[in-house]
C-alpha positions as CSV (number, residue, x, y, z in Angstrom):
1,X,-61.3,41.6,-83.3
2,X,-61.5,37.8,-83.1
3,X,-57.8,37.2,-83.1
4,X,-57.1,39.9,-80.5
5,X,-59.8,38.4,-78.3
6,X,-58.1,35.0,-78.4
7,X,-54.9,36.7,-77.5
8,X,-56.4,38.6,-74.6
9,X,-58.1,35.4,-73.3
10,X,-54.7,33.7,-73.3
11,X,-52.9,36.6,-71.6
12,X,-55.6,36.5,-68.9
13,X,-54.2,33.0,-68.1
14,X,-56.7,30.6,-69.7
15,X,-55.3,27.5,-71.1
16,X,-58.5,26.1,-72.8
17,X,-61.4,27.7,-74.6
18,X,-64.8,26.3,-75.5
19,X,-66.1,27.7,-78.7
20,X,-69.7,27.8,-80.0
21,X,-71.2,26.5,-83.1
22,X,-68.4,26.5,-85.6
23,X,-68.0,30.3,-85.3
24,X,-64.4,30.5,-86.1
25,X,-64.0,34.3,-86.7
26,X,-63.5,33.8,-90.5
27,X,-60.9,31.1,-90.0
28,X,-61.0,27.5,-91.1
29,X,-61.0,25.0,-88.2
30,X,-57.3,24.3,-89.0
31,X,-56.4,28.0,-89.0
32,X,-58.3,28.6,-85.7
33,X,-56.5,25.6,-84.0
34,X,-53.2,27.1,-85.1
35,X,-54.2,30.6,-83.7
36,X,-55.3,29.0,-80.4
37,X,-52.2,26.9,-80.1
38,X,-50.0,29.9,-81.0
39,X,-51.5,31.6,-78.0
40,X,-50.7,28.6,-75.7
41,X,-54.2,27.3,-75.5
42,X,-56.3,24.3,-76.7
43,X,-60.0,23.9,-77.4
44,X,-61.0,20.5,-76.0
45,X,-64.7,21.2,-76.2
46,X,-67.2,23.1,-78.4
47,X,-70.9,23.9,-78.2
48,X,-72.9,22.9,-81.3
49,X,-76.5,23.9,-81.8
50,X,-79.3,21.3,-82.2
51,X,-80.0,22.1,-85.9
52,X,-76.4,21.5,-86.8
53,X,-76.4,18.2,-84.9
54,X,-79.5,17.3,-86.8
55,X,-78.4,18.4,-90.3
56,X,-74.6,18.7,-90.5
57,X,-73.2,16.2,-88.1
58,X,-70.6,14.4,-90.3
59,X,-68.9,17.7,-91.3
60,X,-69.1,19.0,-87.8
61,X,-67.3,15.9,-86.5
62,X,-64.7,16.4,-89.2
63,X,-64.2,20.1,-88.2
64,X,-64.0,19.0,-84.5
65,X,-61.1,16.7,-85.3
66,X,-59.3,19.6,-87.1
67,X,-59.9,21.8,-84.0
68,X,-58.7,19.1,-81.6
69,X,-62.1,18.9,-79.8
70,X,-62.6,15.9,-77.5
71,X,-66.2,16.9,-76.6
72,X,-69.1,18.3,-78.6
73,X,-71.9,19.7,-76.5
74,X,-75.5,20.6,-77.4
75,X,-76.3,23.7,-75.3
76,X,-79.9,24.4,-75.9
77,X,-83.3,22.8,-76.8
78,X,-85.7,25.2,-78.5
79,X,-88.9,26.0,-76.5
80,X,-91.2,24.5,-79.1
81,X,-89.5,21.1,-78.4
82,X,-89.9,21.2,-74.7
83,X,-92.8,18.8,-74.5
84,X,-93.1,15.0,-74.4
85,X,-92.8,14.4,-78.1
86,X,-90.0,16.9,-78.4
87,X,-87.9,15.3,-75.6
88,X,-88.4,11.9,-77.2
89,X,-87.0,13.2,-80.5
90,X,-84.1,14.8,-78.6
91,X,-83.3,11.4,-77.0
92,X,-83.4,9.7,-80.4
93,X,-81.1,12.4,-82.0
94,X,-78.7,12.4,-79.1
95,X,-78.2,8.7,-79.1
96,X,-77.5,8.8,-82.9
97,X,-75.2,11.8,-82.6
98,X,-73.4,10.1,-79.6
99,X,-72.9,6.9,-81.6
100,X,-71.4,8.8,-84.6
101,X,-69.3,10.8,-82.2
102,X,-68.0,7.8,-80.4
103,X,-67.0,6.2,-83.8
104,X,-65.1,9.5,-84.5
105,X,-63.4,9.4,-81.1
106,X,-65.3,12.4,-79.7
107,X,-67.6,12.5,-76.7
108,X,-71.1,13.9,-77.2
109,X,-72.6,15.9,-74.3
110,X,-75.6,18.0,-73.3
111,X,-75.4,21.3,-71.4
112,X,-78.3,22.2,-69.1
113,X,-80.0,25.4,-68.2
114,X,-82.8,25.6,-65.7
115,X,-85.8,24.7,-67.9
116,X,-84.8,21.0,-67.9
117,X,-85.7,20.7,-64.2
118,X,-89.4,21.1,-64.7
119,X,-91.8,18.1,-64.9
120,X,-93.0,17.2,-68.4
121,X,-96.6,16.2,-69.0
122,X,-96.7,13.1,-71.1
123,X,-93.4,11.7,-69.6
124,X,-95.0,10.7,-66.4
125,X,-94.2,14.2,-65.0
126,X,-90.5,13.3,-65.0
127,X,-88.1,16.2,-65.1
128,X,-86.7,16.6,-68.6
129,X,-83.2,16.3,-67.3
130,X,-83.9,13.0,-65.6
131,X,-85.6,11.7,-68.7
132,X,-82.5,12.6,-70.8
133,X,-80.2,10.8,-68.3
134,X,-82.4,7.7,-68.2
135,X,-83.2,7.4,-71.9
136,X,-79.9,8.2,-73.5
137,X,-77.0,5.7,-73.6
138,X,-74.6,6.5,-70.7
139,X,-71.6,5.7,-72.9
140,X,-72.7,7.8,-75.9
141,X,-74.3,10.8,-74.2
142,X,-72.6,12.6,-71.3
143,X,-73.6,15.8,-69.5
144,X,-71.8,19.1,-69.1
145,X,-73.5,20.2,-65.8
146,X,-74.0,23.9,-65.5
147,X,-73.8,24.4,-61.7
148,X,-75.2,27.9,-61.9
149,X,-78.4,26.9,-63.8
150,X,-79.1,23.8,-61.8
151,X,-78.8,26.0,-58.7
152,X,-81.3,28.4,-60.2
153,X,-83.7,25.5,-60.6
154,X,-83.1,24.7,-56.9
155,X,-81.8,21.2,-57.5
156,X,-78.7,19.6,-56.0
157,X,-75.9,18.9,-58.5
158,X,-74.1,16.5,-56.0
159,X,-77.2,14.3,-55.9
160,X,-77.0,13.9,-59.7
161,X,-73.2,13.2,-59.6
162,X,-73.9,10.5,-57.0
163,X,-76.9,9.0,-58.8
164,X,-75.2,9.0,-62.3
165,X,-71.5,8.4,-61.8
166,X,-69.4,8.9,-64.9
167,X,-72.0,10.9,-66.7
168,X,-70.5,14.4,-66.0
169,X,-67.0,14.8,-67.5
170,X,-67.4,18.6,-67.6
171,X,-69.0,21.3,-65.6
172,X,-69.6,25.0,-66.0
173,X,-69.1,27.2,-62.9
174,X,-70.6,30.7,-62.8
175,X,-72.0,33.2,-60.4
176,X,-75.7,34.0,-60.6
177,X,-77.2,37.2,-59.2
178,X,-81.0,37.2,-59.0
179,X,-82.0,40.6,-60.3
180,X,-85.7,41.3,-59.5
181,X,-85.7,44.2,-62.0
182,X,-84.6,42.1,-64.9
183,X,-87.1,41.1,-67.6
184,X,-85.1,38.1,-68.6
185,X,-84.2,35.1,-66.4
186,X,-80.9,35.0,-68.3
187,X,-79.9,38.5,-67.3
188,X,-78.6,37.4,-63.9
189,X,-75.6,35.4,-65.1
190,X,-72.1,36.6,-64.8
191,X,-68.9,34.9,-65.8
192,X,-68.4,31.3,-66.7
193,X,-65.5,28.9,-66.2
194,X,-65.4,25.3,-67.3
195,X,-63.5,22.5,-65.6
C-alpha cells in the first residue's frame, strides 16, 4: 500500500522523505510529488543506483526535477568494482554525473557504508572513501555521510567533516546493534533518519 505508507510516514511527523531508485509505487514522478505534497511533505533527496547513473542519467535528472529533488545520491558500489580499477571508474563516472547534475541545478552525492573504509591495493593502500574525496571534484560530488556505517568501520566522522569542509550537506543517523548471531553485517541496523 504505497499511498497508505506515504500517508502513515507523514502522520508520524516526518516532513521529508528520501526515495530510492525511481521506485514511485506505480506513479509518475509528477503524481508522486503531488501525493507527497498532499501529505505535507517534500522529497529533497533520492538514492539512485550506479547502473541508472551510468545508463539513464539524463532522464533521471528530468524525473528528479519533477519530484523536486535537490540531491541525487549513489548509495552503493557493487563488490566486483571495489578494486583499484573499479574505484577509478567510479571517480570518472561520479565527476561526469556531478557535472551534468550541476548543470541541471541538482547536487550529486555518494552515500557510504563501511566497506569504503578499507585500504585498496593499487591505490597506494588508500581507503576507498579517502580516494573518492580526493579524486572527485568537491563542487560536483558531495557526500551523504552515514554516521552508523562509518562508526561500524571504527572511523571518526568529525575528522572527515573537519578535513573536508563543505563536502557533507547530508547525513544519515541510525542506531546499530552488533548482533554476533547474525550472518549478515547489515542485519544489525535499525532505523534511519536523514538531516
